[in-house]
C-alpha positions as CSV (number, residue, x, y, z in Angstrom):
1,X,23.3,57.8,-6.6
2,X,20.9,55.4,-4.9
3,X,18.8,56.9,-2.1
4,X,19.5,56.0,1.5
5,X,17.0,53.4,3.0
6,X,13.9,54.8,4.7
7,X,14.4,55.4,8.4
8,X,12.3,53.5,10.9
9,X,11.1,55.6,13.8
10,X,12.7,54.7,17.1
11,X,10.3,53.9,20.0
12,X,9.1,56.8,22.2
13,X,9.9,57.1,25.9
14,X,8.1,54.7,28.3
15,X,5.6,57.4,29.5
16,X,4.3,57.6,25.9
17,X,4.4,53.9,25.2
18,X,2.0,53.1,28.0
19,X,-0.6,55.3,26.5
20,X,-0.7,52.9,23.5
21,X,-2.9,50.4,25.3
22,X,-6.4,51.8,24.7
23,X,-9.7,50.7,23.4
24,X,-10.5,48.1,26.0
25,X,-7.7,45.6,25.2
26,X,-5.9,44.6,28.3
27,X,-3.0,42.4,29.4
28,X,-2.5,39.4,27.1
29,X,-5.0,40.8,24.6
30,X,-3.1,44.1,24.3
31,X,-1.9,43.6,20.7
32,X,-5.5,43.7,19.6
33,X,-5.5,47.4,19.9
34,X,-3.0,47.7,17.0
35,X,-4.8,45.3,14.6
36,X,-8.2,46.9,15.4
37,X,-7.2,50.5,14.6
38,X,-3.6,50.8,13.4
39,X,-4.2,54.2,11.9
40,X,-4.8,55.7,15.3
41,X,-1.1,55.3,16.3
42,X,1.9,57.4,15.3
43,X,4.6,56.1,13.0
44,X,6.9,55.7,16.0
45,X,4.6,52.8,17.1
46,X,2.9,51.5,13.9
47,X,5.5,51.2,11.1
48,X,3.1,50.1,8.4
49,X,-0.2,48.3,8.0
50,X,-2.4,46.9,5.3
51,X,-5.6,44.8,5.1
52,X,-3.8,41.6,6.3
53,X,-1.0,42.8,8.6
54,X,0.2,45.4,11.1
55,X,3.8,46.0,11.9
56,X,4.8,47.7,15.1
57,X,7.9,48.6,17.1
58,X,7.9,46.3,20.2
59,X,6.7,48.1,23.3
60,X,9.6,46.7,25.3
61,X,12.3,46.0,22.8
62,X,14.9,43.4,23.7
63,X,17.4,44.6,21.0
64,X,18.3,47.9,19.5
65,X,15.7,47.2,16.7
66,X,12.8,45.0,17.6
67,X,9.6,44.8,15.5
68,X,6.5,42.7,15.6
69,X,4.4,41.4,12.7
70,X,0.7,41.1,13.6
71,X,-1.6,39.2,11.3
72,X,-5.1,40.5,11.2
73,X,-6.6,37.1,10.3
74,X,-9.0,35.4,12.8
75,X,-6.4,32.6,12.9
76,X,-4.1,34.9,14.8
77,X,-6.2,34.1,17.9
78,X,-5.1,30.5,17.7
79,X,-1.9,29.2,19.2
80,X,0.9,29.3,16.6
81,X,1.2,25.5,16.6
82,X,-2.5,25.4,15.5
83,X,-2.6,28.5,13.4
84,X,0.1,27.4,11.0
85,X,-1.5,24.1,10.2
86,X,-3.3,26.2,7.6
87,X,-0.9,26.3,4.6
88,X,-2.4,29.4,3.1
89,X,-2.1,31.4,6.3
90,X,1.4,30.1,6.9
91,X,2.5,31.1,3.4
92,X,1.0,34.6,3.8
93,X,2.8,35.2,7.1
94,X,6.1,33.9,5.7
95,X,5.8,36.3,2.7
96,X,5.1,39.3,5.0
97,X,7.9,38.3,7.3
98,X,10.3,38.3,4.4
99,X,9.2,41.8,3.6
100,X,9.7,43.0,7.1
101,X,13.1,41.4,7.3
102,X,14.3,43.4,4.4
103,X,13.0,46.6,6.0
104,X,14.6,45.9,9.4
105,X,17.9,45.0,7.6
106,X,17.9,48.3,5.9
107,X,17.3,50.0,9.2
108,X,20.3,48.2,10.7
109,X,22.4,49.3,7.7
110,X,21.2,52.9,8.2
111,X,22.1,52.8,11.9
112,X,25.3,50.8,11.9
113,X,26.7,50.7,8.4
114,X,29.1,53.5,9.0
115,X,30.8,51.4,11.7
116,X,31.0,48.2,9.7
117,X,34.2,47.2,7.9
118,X,32.0,45.2,5.4
119,X,30.0,48.3,4.5
120,X,33.0,50.7,4.2
121,X,33.1,51.0,0.4
122,X,29.3,51.5,0.3
123,X,29.3,54.1,3.1
124,X,32.1,56.0,1.4
125,X,30.0,56.3,-1.7
126,X,26.9,57.4,0.2
127,X,28.9,60.0,2.1
128,X,30.5,61.2,-1.2
129,X,34.0,60.4,0.0
130,X,34.6,58.7,-3.4
131,X,33.2,59.4,-6.8
132,X,30.5,57.0,-8.2
133,X,28.8,56.9,-11.5
134,X,25.1,57.7,-11.4
135,X,23.0,54.7,-12.0
136,X,25.7,52.2,-11.2
137,X,24.6,49.8,-8.4
138,X,26.1,50.4,-5.0
139,X,28.3,47.7,-3.5
140,X,26.2,45.2,-1.6
141,X,28.2,45.3,1.6
142,X,27.2,43.5,4.8
143,X,24.3,41.1,4.7
144,X,22.3,42.7,7.5
145,X,19.5,40.1,7.1
146,X,21.9,37.6,8.7
147,X,22.0,39.8,11.7
148,X,18.4,39.3,12.5
149,X,16.5,36.9,14.8
150,X,13.1,35.9,13.4
151,X,10.4,33.8,15.0
152,X,7.6,33.1,17.4
153,X,7.9,32.0,21.0
154,X,6.9,28.5,21.8
155,X,4.8,29.8,24.7
156,X,3.7,33.3,23.5
157,X,3.3,36.0,26.2
158,X,0.4,37.6,24.3
159,X,-2.8,35.9,23.0
160,X,-2.6,37.4,19.5
161,X,-0.1,35.6,17.2
162,X,3.0,37.8,16.6
163,X,6.3,37.3,14.8
164,X,9.4,38.9,16.2
165,X,11.9,40.4,13.8
166,X,14.8,41.9,15.7
167,X,18.5,42.6,15.6
168,X,20.5,39.9,17.3
169,X,22.5,42.3,19.5
170,X,20.3,41.8,22.6
171,X,21.2,45.3,23.8
172,X,18.3,46.9,25.6
173,X,17.3,48.4,29.0
174,X,14.3,46.0,28.8
175,X,16.5,42.9,28.7
176,X,16.1,42.4,32.4
177,X,16.5,38.8,33.3
178,X,17.6,35.3,32.2
179,X,14.2,34.3,30.7
180,X,14.1,37.4,28.5
181,X,17.5,36.5,27.1
182,X,16.9,32.8,26.7
183,X,13.6,33.3,25.0
184,X,15.4,34.8,22.0
185,X,18.7,32.9,22.0
186,X,17.5,29.3,22.4
187,X,15.0,27.1,20.4
188,X,12.3,28.7,22.5
189,X,12.2,31.1,19.5
190,X,10.9,29.2,16.5
191,X,11.5,30.4,13.0
192,X,8.3,30.9,11.0
193,X,9.8,28.8,8.2
194,X,9.9,25.8,10.6
195,X,6.1,25.6,10.9
196,X,4.1,23.4,11.0
197,X,6.0,21.5,13.6
198,X,6.2,17.8,13.5
199,X,4.2,16.0,16.3
200,X,7.5,14.9,17.9
201,X,9.3,18.2,17.6
202,X,10.9,18.9,21.1
203,X,10.1,22.6,20.7
204,X,6.5,21.8,21.3
205,X,7.4,21.2,24.9
206,X,9.8,24.1,25.9
207,X,9.3,23.6,29.6
208,X,10.3,20.0,29.3
209,X,13.4,21.0,27.4
210,X,14.3,23.7,29.9
211,X,15.1,26.4,27.3
212,X,14.3,29.4,29.5
213,X,16.2,28.1,32.5
214,X,19.3,27.0,30.6
215,X,22.7,28.6,31.1
216,X,23.3,32.1,29.7
217,X,25.6,31.9,26.7
218,X,26.8,34.9,24.7
219,X,25.1,34.9,21.3
220,X,28.3,36.1,19.6
221,X,31.3,34.4,21.3
222,X,29.5,31.5,23.0
223,X,31.0,32.2,26.5
224,X,29.0,30.5,29.2
225,X,27.9,32.8,32.0
226,X,25.8,30.1,33.7
227,X,23.3,32.1,35.8
228,X,25.2,35.3,36.0
229,X,22.9,37.7,34.2
230,X,24.5,41.0,35.3
231,X,27.9,39.8,34.0
232,X,26.3,38.7,30.8
233,X,24.8,42.2,30.3
234,X,28.1,43.9,30.8
235,X,29.7,41.5,28.3
236,X,26.9,42.2,25.8
237,X,27.7,45.9,25.8
238,X,31.3,45.1,24.8
239,X,30.1,42.6,22.1
240,X,27.7,45.1,20.7
241,X,30.6,47.5,19.9
242,X,32.6,44.7,18.2
243,X,29.5,43.4,16.3
244,X,28.9,46.9,14.8
245,X,32.5,46.9,13.4
246,X,32.3,43.5,11.6
């Protein structure tokens, strides 16, 4: 029988999270503390690291699973529009993003596979509810990579380049206002694969396009809540339960 996917550590309480910002990195440069010394952090914060990248759990996640890919290249200090003009750097980030997507997809399957109709046959085998021949591949089940949002904000909140890889559920206590929500559910979030952007790409001018101030629309059913964020949050709780069951 195939082993269960490796578990990602869930973020620690806020009181512990705040202690992460050390080493003289402040405010918009705060991600530098992770790329400078990733080994000093517990696995609940730094998921993995190598010579070129560090992957962390987001300090203030906007979904139930929210990770950040941090390149350690000097180009990461450039704005993404400029950094990804370098094809070699762009290719490296794309490749590592693909690796992280697979890891996050496995974590979603670990957390929610038991609720999913698409994963039922696979879960029954893992839980030994049905017999299965050793060495025989497990049913593929739900494509959890399709349940991810992946990209970079057009106007990043931090100076160091970082790629968001997160579940699309948008269920989090840190999802607190309209701009938070719209920054992940509109073209304000740009897929790494779309870089480098053409000179006339409207996503180069997110303020002009009004992405962050646009109406609030449910990511799953499309219902328009206009500016009613509280009602959207309540609706998202219901959609989350239905999404798990798909």
